[in-house]
N, C-alpha and C positions, 0 to 999 in steps of 0.2 A: 420495873416499877409497878406497884399496885395502886390503881386509881379507882376511886368511887365517884360515880356521876349520879346526882340526884335529879329526878325528873318529876315536875309537878303540873305540867300543862302540855297540851299537844304541841305548842310552838317550841317547847324545850326539846322535844323528840327530834324535830326537824333540825334545830340548832346543833345538837350534839351528834347526830347520826354520822356525819362525815368525820369529825374529830375522832369519834369512836373507832371508825374503820382505819383512820390513819395510825392511831395509837396501837390498835391490834396488829397492824401490819409491821410495826416496829418492835413488836415483842412484849408489849406491856400487857398486864393482866387487868381487865376491866370488870367492875361490878356496878350494875345499874340498879338503883332503887327507884320506885315509881309511885304514882298517886292516881287513884281512879277519878279522873276529871275529864268530862266530855269523851274524846276519843283517844286520849293519851295512851292507855293500855292497848287498845286496838291497833294503834300505829306501831307501837313497839313489837307487838306480835306479828303484824303484817311485814315488818322489816326484819323479822327474825332476830331481834335483840333480846336476849335473856334478861329478866328483870325480876326484882323482888318488890311486891306491893307493900307499902308501909301504911297507907291511909287512904280514905276516900274524901272527896269534896263534900262539905256540908252545905247547909241551906243558906249560908251567908250570915253576916252579922258578926260583931266583935266577939261575943261570947262563944258562938259556935267555932269561929276561926281560932280563938284562943285554946279551946279544948283540943281541937285537932293539932294545933302547934305543939302542945305539951305531949300528947300521945305519940305524935310523929317523932319528936325529939327522942323520946324514950326508946322507940323501936329502932330508930337510926343508930342511937348509942349502942344497942345490943349488936346490930349488924357490924358496926365499926369494930367492936371489940373482937368479933369473930374473924372478920376479913383482914383487919390490921392494914388499912391503906396507908401508902406514903403521902397521898394528897387527895383532896376532894374538890369537886367542881360542881357548880349549879348556876342556873339563872335565878335571880332573886336571892336564893341562898340562905334564907333565915335558918333553916335547920342545920346545914353544914357549918354555918358560922358558929352557932351555939355549941354543937357537938364538937367542932374542931377546937374551940376554946377550952372545953372541958378535957379533951383528950391530948391536946398539944399537936394535933394533926393539921397541917396547913389547909386552909380553905380559900379557893378562888371563886369569887362572886362575879359573874357576868351579868350586867344589867343595863337597861336603857329607859326605864320608866320613872320619870322624875316625880310624878304625883303620888307614888306609893310611899308617902312621907312616913307613915307609921311603920310600915314594914322596914323601910330603909333605916329608920332610927334604931330599930332593935336588931338590925343586921350588920350594918356597916362597921360599927365600933368593934365587933367581934371577929370580922373577917380578916384573913391575912392580907388579901389584896382585893380591891374592887376594880373591875376592868370594864370600861365604858367606851361607847363611840365618842369621837372627838366633839360631837355636837351636843353631848349631854349638858343640861342646863341647870342642874340642881347641886346641892351640897355633896361633897365627897370627903372621906376621911383624909386628913393631911398626911402626906408621905406614905400613904397606903393605897394609892390608886394609879392606874395608867390609862391612857386614851389611845385609840387607834382610828385610822381612817377607813370607816366602813360602817355597816349596819349588821345586826343579828342575821337578817334575812340573806345576806350574802354568804353565810355559812353553808347554805344548802341550795341557793338559787344562782350562785355564781356560774358563768358559762362553763367553767372548768368541770362542774359537777352536774349541771342540769341543762338539758336541751329539750325545749317544748316540742311535743309531737301532736300535730293536728289530728291524726287518726285517733289517738287516745282521747283528745279533747272532744271530738265528735261523738265518741263512744260514751262519754260522760256528760253529754247534754248540751255542748256547743251547737248553735244553729248552723246549718250548712248553707243557708240561703240569706239570712239577715244578720246584722250586727247583734252581738250578745252583750248584755250589761249584767254585771255581777254585783248584787247587794249583799252586804254582811250586817247582821243584827246581833248584838251581844246580850248576855244575860245581866250584866252589871252586878255580879255577885263575887267578884274577885276582891281581895283585900284592899286593892287601890281603888275600887269602885264605890266604896261605902259612901253614901250620900249623894251619889250620882244616879241619873236616870237617862233613858235614851229616847229614841223616836216612839211616838205614840201610834197606835194602829191606824188612826185616821190619816196621818202624814204618810205612813207607809203605803196605804191603799191609794191615795191621791198621786203619790210619786210614781208608783208602778203604772197607773193609768197614763201618766205623762210619758214614761219611758216606752211603753208599748207602741207609741206612735213612731218610735225610732228604731225598734228592734225587739228581740226576744229578751226575756228577763229571767235570771236565776237568782234565787234567794238562799243564802246560807244563814240559818238562824239557830241560836241556842235555846229559843223559846218556841212555844206553840204559836203558829201564825194565825191571824184573824180569818174570819169567814172569807172565803174566795181567794185566799193567798196561798193556801197549802199546795196548790197545783204548781206553784213556782219554785217550791223547795228543791234544793239541790239533791238529786237522787243518785248521783254517781259515787264512785269509789273515793272515800276521803283521802286516800293515799295518792290519788291522781288529780286532785283538784287544781294543782298548780298548772297542769297542762291546759285546763279549761281557762283559768285566769289569764294565762299568757296570750290567748287569742281573743280575749274580750275587747270590745271597743272602749270600755271604761269600767272602773271599779268605783262604787259609791257605798259608803257605810260607816259604821261606828267602830270598826276595829282598825287601830293604828298599825297593828302587825300586818294585816292583810293589805292595807294601803301601801305600806312599805314594801311588801312582797311584790305588788304590782309595779311599784316604782323601779325596783331592781330588775324587773322583767321588761321594763320599757313600756308599760301600760299606764296611761294617765289615771290617777286616783284622786278621788274626792273623799277626804276624811271629815265627816260631819259629826263632831262630838264636842261637848263642852270642855273637856280636858285635853290639853295639847301634849305634844311630845317634841323633844328636841330634834329627833330624827325626821319627823314629818315636816317640821319647820325648815330644816336644812334641805330636804328634798324639794320643798317649794322654792325657797329663796335662791338656792345654789343651782338647782337643775330644772325647775319648772315641771316636775313630774307629779307633784301633789298639790291639790288645792285644799287648804285648811279652812274649815267653817266652824266657828265657835258659837254663834247664835243660830240655833237650829230652826229654820223656817222653810216651808216648801219653796217659797220664791228664791231664797238664797241657794238651795240645792239645784233647783231648776236652772238658775242663772249659771251656776258653775258647770253644769252639763252642757248648756248651750255654748259656753266658752270653749269647752273641750272639743265639741263637734265642729266648731268654726275653724279649728286649726288644720293646716294642711297635713296630709298623712305623713309626710316626711319629717314633721316636727318631732315625733316621739323617738324614732330611731337615733336621731342626732343627739337628743338630750340623754338618751340611754347610753350611748357611746361615751359621752362626757362623764357620766356617773361612773361607769366601769373603769375608765381611764384614771380616775381620781381616787379609787378605793383599792382595797387589798383583798387577797384571798383569806376570808375570816376563819374558815375551817382550819387551814394550815396554821394561821396565827394562834388559834385557840389551842390546838394540839401542842404548839411550841411553848405557849404559856404554861401548860401543865407539865411539860417535860423539863423546862428550864427554871421554874420557880426555885429559889428566890431571885435568880439573875435576869429579871425581866427588863431591865434597862438595856440589855444587849439585843433585844428583839428589834 
């Protein structure tokens, strides 16, 4: 089988890297197309995954994103006509859905972001199948979707595939003497972020001062940090950041993906952003591993941290075990979806 996988974001690299390995091991021919956004290309190179760059992230805004959509579709169409895949897969999947509809090649769209309403509206109707976690809370195309028990992050952080190494974590900035807290700040320039804004610099500065009373602070940020905050920036290897996260006392930030990553690693996470996700909601209500904050104030975030610190150390491993017992190997599931389409009801 010839499989095309389209990558548009660093998180997509993580999601597909194990399915790619599984498909390769079973004799399938894989072509990866990529996009220059943050460290996506660097991650592909570090993991030695050959890829063809189709486009670069623009400055944000509907006009800029629209221009990139058109140019990327045209470039993908050219690649598809040359490679002649039997099936295509992607997260979000707007490009493979459009090109797949034009060429008659099946497109599998894996997604978990409900508030990407515009993107989903121009993707889902054209996709062959939309594949979402069971907790997905938004509209899906009738008779063209399936749900599974899990999260995107279990495709690469399931214990079958990932084992956290403290030595690697220490090498990449984890404190050896104090608790470490991990903060993530995002750029708010993705298509599903239009009209949204995140933490202001004053809140970040005040919150870091609060956290320093409890331990060391690491900040991962897509933007330039304010005066006095650059020294906290994560300086480790991007490909090894999950080792650091796995040993942190808590995660706090604007990234739903990283909050979920911590949850599936058994690390308490505080997701403080105005837009929610079905998966972080489930990780809070079902497993107690995430705290969702929708009204962003310093007091609300500090209270959430205090609540995490008040829990006995045994709390998180027990909740983690429950989550793992209740979910599937998402990498294997993804590979099987690609191999067995259109017979997905048998999975």
